[in-house]
C-alpha positions, 0 to 999 in steps of 0.5 A, spaced: 499 500 499 505 504 501 509 503 496 504 504 491 502 511 494 509 512 493 509 510 486 503 514 485 506 520 488 512 520 484 509 519 478 504 526 478 510 530 481 514 528 475 510 528 470 506 533 468 509 538 474 517 537 475 518 536 466 514 544 466 517 547 471 524 544 469 524 545 461 520 553 463 526 554 468 531 553 465 529 555 457 529 562 460 535 561 464 539 559 458 535 565 454 536 571 459 544 569 460 544 569 452 546 561 452 551 564 457 553 556 458 557 556 452 560 563 452 563 563 458 564 554 459 572 555 457 572 561 463 570 556 468 576 551 468 581 559 468 576 561 475 577 554 478 584 554 479 584 562 483 585 561 490 581 564 496 584 571 499 585 567 506 588 560 505 584 558 511 578 559 507 574 554 502 576 556 494 572 555 489 576 549 487 574 545 494 566 547 493 567 544 486 568 538 489 564 538 496 557 539 489 561 534 484 562 529 490 554 529 493 553 529 485 557 524 482 555 517 485 550 512 484 546 515 480 553 515 474 552 508 475 545 505 478 542 511 475 543 511 468 543 503 468 536 504 470 534 510 466 536 506 460 533 498 462 527 502 464 525 507 459 529 506 454 536 508 450 533 515 449 533 516 456 541 519 455 538 524 450 534 527 455 539 527 460 543 531 456 537 535 455 537 536 462 544 538 463 545 543 458 538 547 460 539 546 467 546 548 468 544 555 466 539 554 473 545 551 476 549 557 475 543 561 477 541 558 483 550 559 485 550 566 484 544 567 489 548 563 494 554 567 493 550 574 493 547 574 499 552 569 504 554 569 510 559 571 514 561 566 520 565 571 526 572 568 524 571 571 516 569 564 513 562 565 509 556 559 509 550 560 505 544 557 500 537 557 497 535 558 505 537 564 506 536 567 498 530 565 500 529 569 508 534 575 505 531 577 498 524 574 498 523 575 506 520 569 507 522 565 513 517 560 513 518 557 506 526 558 507 525 553 512 520 549 508 525 548 503 530 546 509 526 541 512 526 538 504 533 539 504 534 535 510 528 530 508 532 528 501 540 528 502 540 526 510 535 520 509 531 519 501 538 520 497 542 516 503 537 510 503 537 509 496 545 510 495 546 505 500 541 500 496 545 502 490 552 499 493 549 493 496 546 490 490 552 492 485 553 485 491 547 481 488 552 478 482 557 474 487 556 467 489 557 469 496 551 474 496 545 472 500 538 477 499 538 476 507 544 476 510 548 480 505 545 487 505 546 487 512 553 486 512 554 491 506 550 497 509 554 495 517 560 496 514 558 502 511 554 505 516 560 504 521 565 508 516 560 514 514 559 515 522 567 515 523 568 521 518 563 525 518 564 525 526 570 528 524 566 535 522 566 539 515 572 540 514 575 533 514 568 532 509 572 537 505 579 534 505 577 527 504 572 530 498 576 534 495 582 528 494 577 522 493 573 526 487 577 527 482 581 520 483 575 516 482 571 520 477 578 520 472 579 512 474 572 510 472 571 514 465 578 511 463 575 503 465 569 506 461 573 509 455 576 502 454 570 498 453 567 504 449 573 503 444 573 495 445 566 495 442 567 501 438 563 497 432 557 498 436 557 505 436 553 507 429 548 502 432 549 506 438 548 512 437 541 510 431 538 507 438 539 512 442 536 518 437 530 513 435 527 513 442 529 519 444 525 522 437 520 516 438 514 520 441 508 515 439 511 510 444 514 517 449 506 518 449 503 512 450 506 510 455 508 518 458 510 515 465 516 510 464 517 513 458 525 515 456 523 522 456 521 522 464 526 517 465 532 521 463 529 527 466 528 523 474 536 520 473 538 526 470 536 531 475 538 526 481 545 524 478 546 533 476 541 536 481 542 543 478 536 547 480 535 543 486 538 547 491 543 543 493 550 546 490 548 553 492 550 550 499 557 549 497 558 554 492 557 559 497 562 558 502 566 559 496 571 565 497 571 568 491 573 576 488 565 574 484 559 571 485 559 570 477 565 566 477 562 560 482 555 560 477 560 558 472 565 554 476 558 550 480 556 550 471 562 545 471 560 541 476 553 539 472 557 537 466 562 534 469 556 529 473 552 528 466 555 530 460 563 526 462 560 521 467 553 519 466 555 519 458 561 514 459 556 510 463 552 510 457 556 510 451 559 504 456 553 500 457 550 501 450 557 500 446 557 494 449 552 490 444 549 488 452 541 489 451 538 492 457 532 488 459 528 490 466 532 484 470 539 487 469 536 494 472 541 497 475 548 496 477 548 488 474 547 492 467 554 495 467 557 489 470 555 486 464 557 490 459 563 491 463 565 483 463 565 484 455 572 487 456 573 486 462 571 479 464 570 477 472 575 483 474 569 488 470 563 486 476 568 487 480 571 494 478 564 496 478 563 494 486 569 498 488 568 505 484 560 504 487 563 503 493 568 510 493 562 514 489 558 511 495 562 513 501 563 521 497 556 521 495 554 520 503 558 525 507 558 530 501 550 530 502 550 530 509 555 536 508 549 539 505 545 536 512 549 540 517 548 547 514 541 545 513 540 544 521 545 551 522 540 554 519 533 552 523 538 553 529 538 560 528 543 560 524 548 556 530 550 550 529 547 546 533 550 543 539 556 536 540 551 532 543 546 534 538 550 533 532 552 526 534 546 523 536 544 526 529 550 523 525 549 516 528 541 516 526 544 519 519 548 512 519 543 507 521 539 511 515 545 508 512 545 501 515 536 501 513 537 503 506 541 497 505 536 492 506 530 496 504 525 495 498 529 498 491 522 502 489 521 505 496 528 508 495 527 511 488 521 513 490 522 517 496 529 519 493 524 522 488 520 525 492 523 530 497 528 531 491 522 534 487 519 538 494 526 543 493 526 543 485 518 546 487 521 550 492 527 554 490 526 554 482 521 559 483 524 563 488 530 563 482 526 566 478 523 570 482 530 573 484 533 571 477 534 579 476 539 580 481 543 574 478 543 577 471 545 584 473 551 581 476 552 577 470 553 583 466 557 586 471 562 581 470 562 581 464 563 589 463 570 587 467 572 582 464 571 586 457 575 592 460 580 587 462 579 587 469 579 581 474 572 581 476 571 584 482 563 585 485 561 589 490 552 590 491 552 597 489 553 597 483 548 592 480 542 596 486 543 593 491 543 596 498 549 594 502 546 593 508 542 588 505 548 583 504 554 581 508 560 581 503 560 586 497 560 592 500 
């Protein structure tokens, strides 16, 4: 009964509601910024290497790695596989579309987070959608509701799903026992996560800064090996993707289970563009202009979807292994990799899933800590409360490993959808501020200067912001 209710809410939430909201927001932001995701693409790489004024502060690169740690995760493997097996090969195309237009939403939300970020007593910064909703839209209630969905999504929904996805990668091995193995995998993962997160946010930043680039590079390299080893399948693969993506008769006959809806659902779960999560990390960066971090966070969407999700899609579809409902999830990727790496293929995916899951779990809880601080009058709760809460989050990881697959996906989808329905309308109402900041950035850049931002330059009252005075 509960699963049927969750499935119904999930289906209605994504079609028609979220598909319309995501499309309108992404297209509007893309047009108003004059396709800045293409015009400023190369600037992203230059800006991401800039150092903060104070070495003790979070750099642009570190903030990018925290947000990428949350974006880059089991969704890049299991999410893509599930979308293709259940929705069809065309899901890969709709993931690309969502990433391209959604990157403009990522830019707007992260730029706003930088403009309205708050200052800690030690001079460091923090912020996110809750803060620009409260300070710019003057709605504490709406901000609190957003934070509720954020905590529900990142402490429970996403971590529940992440843990399930990790244990599912062990199902191909002979020692796997449905009644025992998930508990063991969940217990070990929960213990490792608990040890890490009890060390606090700074430890999270250090760990993700090291692991995220490493795991992404290794995974893409393995994907490329499989793709080139099966190069003869590539023409057939592209034909499958585009024929399925534009088969509107099939999409219309069963849209809830179509490649369009699955591509958007799993693409959004993977890259989180417009969800309102990445701005929490973006606000912590020490940069000279808000637009700089907006562009850097846009890069995270490309890393996640255009690079890593595409690597999974091409590796699977180009391997010659037919996608089926039974292979949905990690098994499809493991079989695809086996075509080149043999018995080591499934092992490699399991190791990749472990790294992806671990960084996702701790990256998620970085956002949760920010949400709890907001609800606690902009201060982190006491150590005893945080210790108990983090242990509860570790328990969720354990439960997720033994939860039904549909329930894990539905809870993640629904809580994430709630965030989008608050964050994107807020970004739309505040978008003129982000557009003005972009024009200010481009003006200074055209004059040959390193852009530096002042709130007054775009008509903001300096008293309404903690920085940029």
